[in-house]
C-alpha positions as CSV (number, residue, x, y, z in Angstrom):
1,M,17.3,-9.9,10.8
2,K,16.7,-8.9,8.0
3,L,15.1,-5.4,7.4
4,S,14.2,-3.5,4.6
5,P,16.6,-0.9,2.5
6,I,13.6,2.0,3.0
7,Y,13.6,2.1,6.8
8,R,15.9,3.9,8.7
9,P,14.6,3.6,12.7
10,E,18.5,4.9,13.6
11,L,17.8,8.1,13.2
12,C,14.9,8.4,15.7
13,A,17.5,7.5,18.6
14,S,18.7,9.4,21.3
15,A,21.6,11.8,20.9
16,D,21.8,12.3,25.2
17,P,24.5,10.2,26.2
18,N,22.4,10.2,30.1
19,R,19.7,8.4,27.9
20,R,22.2,5.0,26.5
21,N,19.7,2.5,26.5
22,I,17.2,4.7,23.5
23,S,20.8,5.7,21.7
24,M,20.3,3.0,19.9
25,P,17.4,1.1,18.2
26,Y,16.2,-2.2,19.5
27,L,14.6,-6.0,18.1
28,D,11.7,-6.9,19.8
29,V,12.3,-10.5,18.8
30,E,9.0,-11.0,20.0
31,R,6.7,-8.3,17.9
32,G,9.1,-9.0,15.7
33,K,9.9,-5.2,15.1
34,V,13.0,-2.5,15.2
35,V,12.1,0.5,17.9
36,A,13.3,3.5,18.3
37,T,12.5,6.4,19.9
38,S,14.5,9.4,21.9
39,G,12.2,9.8,24.3
40,H,9.7,12.3,22.3
41,H,9.1,10.3,19.0
42,L,9.4,6.9,18.2
43,V,9.8,4.8,14.8
44,V,8.9,1.3,14.9
45,V,9.2,-0.8,11.7
46,P,8.3,-4.4,10.7
47,A,12.2,-6.7,10.8
48,I,11.7,-10.2,10.0
49,V,13.6,-12.5,12.2
50,E,15.9,-15.2,12.3
51,L,16.3,-18.3,13.7
52,G,19.2,-17.4,16.6
53,D,18.5,-13.9,16.8
54,K,17.9,-12.4,19.4
55,A,16.6,-9.7,21.5
56,T,19.2,-6.4,21.6
57,H,20.7,-3.0,20.8
58,L,21.5,-2.6,17.2
59,L,24.8,-1.0,16.4
60,P,24.6,1.1,12.8
61,V,26.3,-2.3,11.6
62,D,23.8,-4.3,12.5
63,L,21.6,-2.2,10.7
64,D,23.5,-2.1,8.2
65,L,24.2,-6.2,7.5
66,A,20.3,-6.1,8.1
67,R,19.4,-3.9,4.7
68,H,22.1,-5.0,2.9
69,G,23.2,-8.4,3.7
70,P,26.8,-9.4,4.8
71,K,29.3,-7.2,3.1
72,A,32.4,-8.8,4.8
73,E,33.7,-10.0,8.1
74,V,32.6,-7.6,11.6
75,E,34.5,-6.6,14.1
76,Q,32.2,-7.5,17.3
77,H,31.1,-4.7,20.1
78,D,29.3,-4.3,22.9
79,R,25.9,-3.8,22.5
80,N,25.1,-4.5,26.5
81,A,22.9,-0.6,26.7
82,G,20.4,-1.2,29.5
83,V,17.4,-2.1,29.2
84,F,15.2,-0.6,26.8
85,P,11.8,1.0,28.0
86,D,8.2,-0.6,26.9
87,W,7.9,0.8,24.3
88,T,4.1,-1.4,23.6
89,M,2.9,1.1,27.0
90,L,3.3,4.2,24.0
91,I,0.7,2.8,21.7
92,P,-2.1,4.6,21.0
93,K,-5.7,2.5,21.4
94,S,-7.7,4.7,19.0
95,K,-6.3,3.9,15.6
96,P,-7.1,6.1,12.2
97,F,-10.3,6.5,11.0
98,G,-11.3,4.5,15.0
99,P,-15.1,5.7,15.2
100,G,-15.1,9.9,17.2
101,L,-11.8,10.4,15.8
102,I,-9.5,12.7,12.9
103,S,-7.4,11.4,10.9
104,I,-5.0,14.3,8.5
105,G,-3.0,13.4,6.2
106,L,0.7,16.3,6.1
107,N,3.1,16.0,3.1
108,A,6.4,15.3,5.4
109,E,8.3,17.1,3.0
110,Y,6.5,20.5,2.5
111,L,6.2,20.4,6.2
112,L,10.0,20.6,6.6
113,Q,10.5,23.2,4.1
114,I,7.6,25.3,6.2
115,A,10.2,24.8,9.4
116,R,13.0,25.2,7.6
117,A,10.7,29.0,5.6
118,L,9.9,29.8,9.5
119,G,13.5,29.2,10.1
120,T,13.1,26.8,13.1
121,N,15.8,24.8,12.2
122,H,13.8,21.7,12.6
123,T,13.5,21.6,16.4
124,Q,9.7,22.3,16.8
125,V,6.9,23.4,14.6
126,V,2.8,24.4,15.6
127,I,0.1,22.9,13.7
128,T,-2.7,24.5,14.9
129,F,-6.5,22.9,13.3
130,D,-10.1,22.4,13.6
131,P,-11.2,19.6,14.9
132,A,-14.8,19.2,13.7
133,P,-14.8,16.8,10.6
134,E,-16.2,18.0,8.6
135,Q,-13.2,21.0,8.5
136,A,-11.0,17.8,8.6
137,M,-10.3,19.0,4.8
138,D,-8.9,22.4,5.8
139,P,-5.7,25.0,5.8
140,L,-3.9,23.8,8.4
141,L,-1.4,26.4,10.4
142,V,2.3,26.2,11.2
143,T,4.5,28.2,13.2
144,A,7.1,28.3,15.0
145,H,5.6,28.5,18.7
146,E,2.1,29.0,20.0
147,T,2.2,32.5,20.6
148,T,2.7,33.3,16.9
149,D,0.0,36.1,15.2
150,P,-0.8,35.1,11.9
151,T,-1.2,39.1,11.4
152,T,2.5,39.8,12.6
153,D,5.1,36.7,12.8
154,A,6.4,34.4,10.4
155,F,3.5,31.4,9.3
156,G,2.9,28.9,7.0
157,I,0.1,27.1,5.5
158,L,-0.3,23.2,4.8
159,M,-2.7,21.6,2.8
160,P,-4.0,18.3,3.8
161,L,-3.9,15.3,1.9
162,R,-7.1,13.1,1.5
163,L,-7.3,10.8,3.2
164,T,-10.1,7.5,2.2
165,D,-11.1,5.2,5.3
166,P,-9.5,1.8,3.6
167,S,-12.6,0.2,4.8
168,E,-14.2,1.9,1.6
169,H,-10.7,0.9,-0.7
170,A,-12.3,-2.8,0.5
171,K,-15.7,-2.1,-0.6
172,E,-15.0,0.0,-3.9
173,D,-12.0,-3.3,-5.0
174,A,-15.5,-5.5,-4.3
175,R,-17.7,-3.6,-6.2
176,R,-15.1,-3.7,-9.2
177,Q,-14.6,-7.3,-8.6
178,V,-18.5,-8.2,-9.3
179,S,-18.8,-5.7,-11.6
180,R,-15.7,-7.3,-13.4
181,D,-16.7,-11.3,-12.3
182,L,-20.0,-10.3,-13.6
183,D,-18.8,-8.1,-17.5
184,A,-17.1,-11.8,-17.8
185,I,-20.1,-13.8,-17.3
186,E,-21.9,-11.7,-19.6
187,E,-19.5,-12.3,-22.6
188,S,-19.3,-15.9,-21.2
189,A,-23.1,-15.6,-22.0
190,E,-22.7,-14.0,-25.8
191,Q,-19.8,-16.1,-27.3
192,A,-22.3,-19.4,-25.9
193,S,-24.9,-16.9,-27.2
194,R,-22.8,-16.7,-30.5
195,R,-20.6,-20.7,-30.9
196,A,-24.9,-21.7,-30.9
197,Y,-25.5,-19.6,-33.5
198,L,-22.5,-20.5,-35.5
199,E,-22.8,-24.0,-35.4
200,A,-26.4,-24.0,-35.7
201,K,-25.7,-21.8,-39.1
202,H,-22.7,-24.8,-39.7
203,R,-25.1,-26.8,-39.8
204,A,-27.9,-25.8,-41.5
205,A,-25.0,-25.4,-44.6
206,L,-24.2,-28.9,-44.3
207,E,-27.4,-30.2,-44.6
208,V,-27.6,-27.6,-47.6
209,A,-25.0,-29.3,-48.9
210,A,-25.5,-33.1,-48.5
211,S,-29.0,-32.3,-49.6
212,A,-27.7,-30.4,-53.0
213,E,-24.4,-33.7,-53.1
214,V,-27.5,-36.2,-53.5
215,E,-29.6,-34.3,-56.3
216,L,-27.1,-34.2,-57.7
217,E,-26.1,-38.2,-56.9
218,Q,-29.6,-39.0,-59.2
219,M,-29.5,-36.6,-60.9
220,A,-26.3,-38.1,-62.8
221,T,-27.7,-42.0,-62.0
222,A,-31.3,-41.1,-63.8
223,T,-31.9,-42.7,-67.1
224,P,-31.6,-40.0,-69.9
225,T,-35.7,-39.5,-71.3
226,E,-35.9,-40.9,-75.1
227,V,-36.9,-37.7,-77.8
228,P,-39.4,-39.3,-80.5
229,R,-38.0,-38.4,-83.8
230,G,-40.4,-37.0,-86.4
C-alpha cells in the first residue's frame, strides 16, 4: 500500500482503550481507502493498493512505510484489533451542491483559532447559521456551547468561504477552451490570408523582374541605329 504523505488518518482514530477495533486506521482493500474513526468523526483517504495487500488495521509503522517507503527492517506486530465497523453506512447519500442542499466552506485554521480563543480546549464548538440559500455567505456564529448568549457570553464570528459548484468550473473551462479554439482558428485564418497576400506580392515582384530582364536582353541584342552624317 502507498499513501500520500499529506494524509494523516491516524489523527481521527479512537483513543478509547475499550474501542480497540477503531483504535487504528483500517485499510479497505476493496475500495482502495484508508479509514479512521473515533465513533464521533470519520476520515476516508485514498490509498494505492498493491499486490498482496489485505484488509487490515494499520499500525504507525505501516503508515510510515506507506507514506515514505521502507527505511529499515521493521518488526512484526499484532494487527488483530477486531472487526472494523462498516464505515460505508456512515457516508451521506447527498453530495456537495446537490439539489436542495447548502454547502458552506470553512477555514479550518480560523475555526481552530476561535475554538482556542474561546477556551474550548478543542472539545466542542457550536456553529449557528441561517440555512436559507440566500444567506449562505452570511457570517457564522461560533460559540462554546449551544446555550451561549452572544450579548453576555464569549463567541466568535467566522466568515464562510465562497464556493463554486464544480459543474460551473467545468462549464467555464469549456467556455475558455472554445474561446481559445476560436482565437486559434481566427489567427490561423489571418496567417493564411497574410501568407496568400505575401505569396501574391512575391509572384508579382517576380513577374516584374522577369519582364525587366527581358527588356534588358532585348536592348542588349538590338542593332544600333546609324546616325546620318551631315
